N, C-alpha and C positions, 0 to 999 in steps of 0.2 A: 190127571197129569201131575207129575212131581214139580214142586217149586225149587228153583235154583237158590241155594243158600251158600254164602261165603263166610268163612271164619278167618279173621285176621288176628293172629296171635302175636303179642309182644313178648319176646323171650326174656326180657329183663324186668318185667313187672313182678312185684312181690318178691318172695324168697324161694318158692318151690321150683322143682324141675318142670320143664315144659315139654320134654321130648315124648312123653307118653300121651299128651293131649290129643294128637290126631287120631290115634287108635281108640281112645275113649270116646271121642266124638262120633266116630263111625260105628262104634259099638252101641251107644245109647240113643243116637238120633234115629227117628223112625224113617227107615228107608223107603216105606210106602208113600211118605209125604214129601221127603226132601231129597234133592240131589246135591250133595255138599262138595265144596272145593275149599281147601285149607292152605293158607300161606302164613309165613312168618315175616314180621317186619325186620329190617336190618339197621335202620337209623331213624332218628326223630323226623317226623313228618311223613313217613311211609304209610301210616294208617290212612291219611287223607288221599294220597296218590292211589293206593290200592283200592280203596273204596270207590273212588271215581271210575276206575277201570272196570270194576265189577258192575257198576250202574250202567256204564256204556255197553256192557255185554248182556244186559237184560236181566240181572239178578234181582229177585224180589225181596230178599232178606240178606242183611250183612250183619254178622255178629262180631262185636269187639271183644276180644279175649285179653283182658288186661285190667288196669286200674282206671281211675277217673281221667287221667291224662290220655290214655289209649282211647277211651270212650269219646273224649273230646275230639281227637284227631279223626276218628271214623265218622262221628255224628255230624261234624261240620260239612262233610261231603254229601250227607243225606238230606239236609234241610231243604224243605220245599220240593221234595221229589216223592214219587210213589213208593219208594223203597223203604222198608222198615228196619229199624235198628234192634238187634238183639245184644244181650250182654252176658258173658260168662266172667264173673268178677274174680280176678286173681291178683289184684293190686294190694297196696298197703292199707287203703282206707275204704274204697269202694262205696262212696257216699251215694251216688245216684242209684246204683244197683240195690243198695239196702233200702232206699226210699221207695223204690218200685216193687219191693218184695221179692227180689230175685235171690235164690238160695246162694249161700257162700260156698257150698260144697259143689265141686265141679260136676260130678255125676248128676246131682239133682238139678243143677242149673241147665245142663244139656237136656235132661228129661223134661224139664218145664217147657222147653221150646216145642215139644210135641203136643202140648195142651195149652198153647198160647193164643192170644188175640192181639190185634193192633189197636192202640189208642193214639190219640194226638196229644202231644205235650208242648209246652212253651220252651223257649230257650232265651238266653240273654245275650246282650252285646255290651261290651265295655270298651268304649272308644273304637267300636267296630270289630273287636275281637270276640269270638263266640265263647260262651260258657253255658253249661247245661245243669250243673249242680250248684256250685257257689263260686263267688269271686270276692275279693276284698283286699284290704290293707290293714296295717297294724300288726299285732303280734302274730297272727296266723300267717301273714305274708312273710314276716321275718323268719318264722319257723320253716316254712316251705323253702325259702331261699337257703337256709342253713342245711336242711335235709338234702337238698339237691346237690350241695357241695360235697357231701359225704359219700363214701363208697358203699356203706352198709345200707340195706333196705329193710323194710319190715316195721311193724308197730313198735318194737322195743327201741329201735334207733330213733323213731319219731318222738317217743316219750322222752328219751334222753335229751333231744333238742329242746323240747318244751321246758323241762326242768332247768337246764342250764341257761336257757334264754330268758326265763322269767326275771332273773336277777340283773340282767344287763339291758333289757329292752325298756325304753321310756315311752310313755303315752304321748300322742301327737294331737295337735289342734286341727279341727276340720270344720267346714261349713257345708251343709246339705241344702240344696235348693231344688224345689219341685212344685208340683201342683198343690198349693196350700201348705207347703213345707218351706220354712226358712229357719234352720236350726244350726247354732254354733255349739260344738261340743269338744271336749278333750277326751279322746277315746283310747283305750288299750287295744280293743279289737273293733273292727268295723267290717261287717260281712253283709254282702248282698246275696240273698238266698233264693234261688229258683226252687230247689229241693230243700228238705228239712235239715239235713245234717252235713257236717264236714266229712264224715266217714267213721267207721268203727263204732257206730251207734252213738256218736257224740252229736246231740241235736241242738245246733246253734239257733235254729229257727223252727221250733216244733210245730207251728201252725202253717208253715209254708206248703203250697200246693203247686205242682207243675202244670196245673190245668185252670188256673184262675186269672191268667193274664196279668198278674202282678208279681213283684218280688217282695220278700220280707227283708227289711233292713235292720240288722241286729247290731246294736251299739253297746259295747261293754266298757264302762268307765273304769278308771284306775281303782284298784281294790287292795286292801292290806293282805299280807300273807296269811293272816288268821282266817280269811274268808275263802281260801282255796278249797278246803274240803267240801264246804257247802256248795260252792260253784260247780265243783266236779260232780257232786251227787245230782244237782239240778240238770247239768248238761246231759247226763246219761238217763235221767228220769223223765226227760221230755218236759221239764218245767223251768228251764233257764229263762224263759221269757217273763216269768213272774219274779225273778230275783231282783233284789234291791239295786244291784249294780248294772242292770240291763234296761235298755230302752228299745222298743220295737216300733218301726214305722212300716207302712205298706204303700207302695206306689208302682206305677207302670213305667215311670221314667224319672230319673233324678240326676242332678249334677253334684259331684263331690269336688270341693275346692280345698286344697291343703297348702301349707306354707312352703313345702319343698317337694321336688320330684323324689321318687324312691321306689322301694319294693311294692309290688302288687302281685296278685296271683289270680288265675282263672282255673278252676277245677284242680287246684293244688299245684299247678305249674307256675313257678315264679318268673317274673320279669320286671323290668323297670318301666314305670309309667310317670307321666308328667304331673303338674300341679292341678290341672283341671281335668276331671274324668266324667264322661257321660255314660251312665249305666241305664239300660232300658230293656224291657221285656218284649219279645216277639211272640204273640199268641199262636198256638196250634201249628208251630213250624216244623215239627219233627214227628214222624211215625215211629213208635217204639213197641216192642213186643213185651207183654206182661202175661201173667197167668190168667187163663180164661175164667171168667166168672159165669159159672153154670147156673 
């Protein structure tokens, strides 16, 4: 018996054209295994609404075709259900997909669905809002906010925001309170990581696991401009946690206290959050499709 599988495509994710994706999906998906239905989102929040409707109709698999923001919209409808999440990554960063070993090539990502298995992964809550890859405040939240304001998408636009933002952004003071943790810091970046990277193979938490019931808290202190090349190398070499300007904590739940309300992000989507922020991990809350381990 064929499994019912839905594909929810975000037409504005990333930079490439999406018109040819339905034909590619039907071409590469194993028709002996799956009975597909393909839809496009039209506005923010549609991913959640569409995913819920597919669950109500008895679909076993729902595939988010987009970036980490699209994955977040679809995944939050699937938590604590028997339905499994698939990902075809077409966004700017694709942090969760990269962490899970999903190919960045559309054709190969679709083909991997034919040889996939379901695992259970953790997800996070930040003051009740869901995240699946990373969330945080500091410079990365600032860049996410500036990137969202712009009309251009893609990695080059993101890099541009990073370069211009470095010279205007100032580190903030924070307090972190949790089980055995009471730390006051002045941080340039403060990331809560369920998965290991922001995206584009930039590993902000190289040791993070989506199956350990905890989050890695990566704290980057202020650094001189001369340290940027080394930080960049370490970020992409999966060794940023060993850098002089980094501190890493691990906890299932933690409260962040800061001096002012301001930018925050979950899975790259920026918004405003208050002075006190509770971040916690929910173990084994989401079924996700990954390459089968033979």
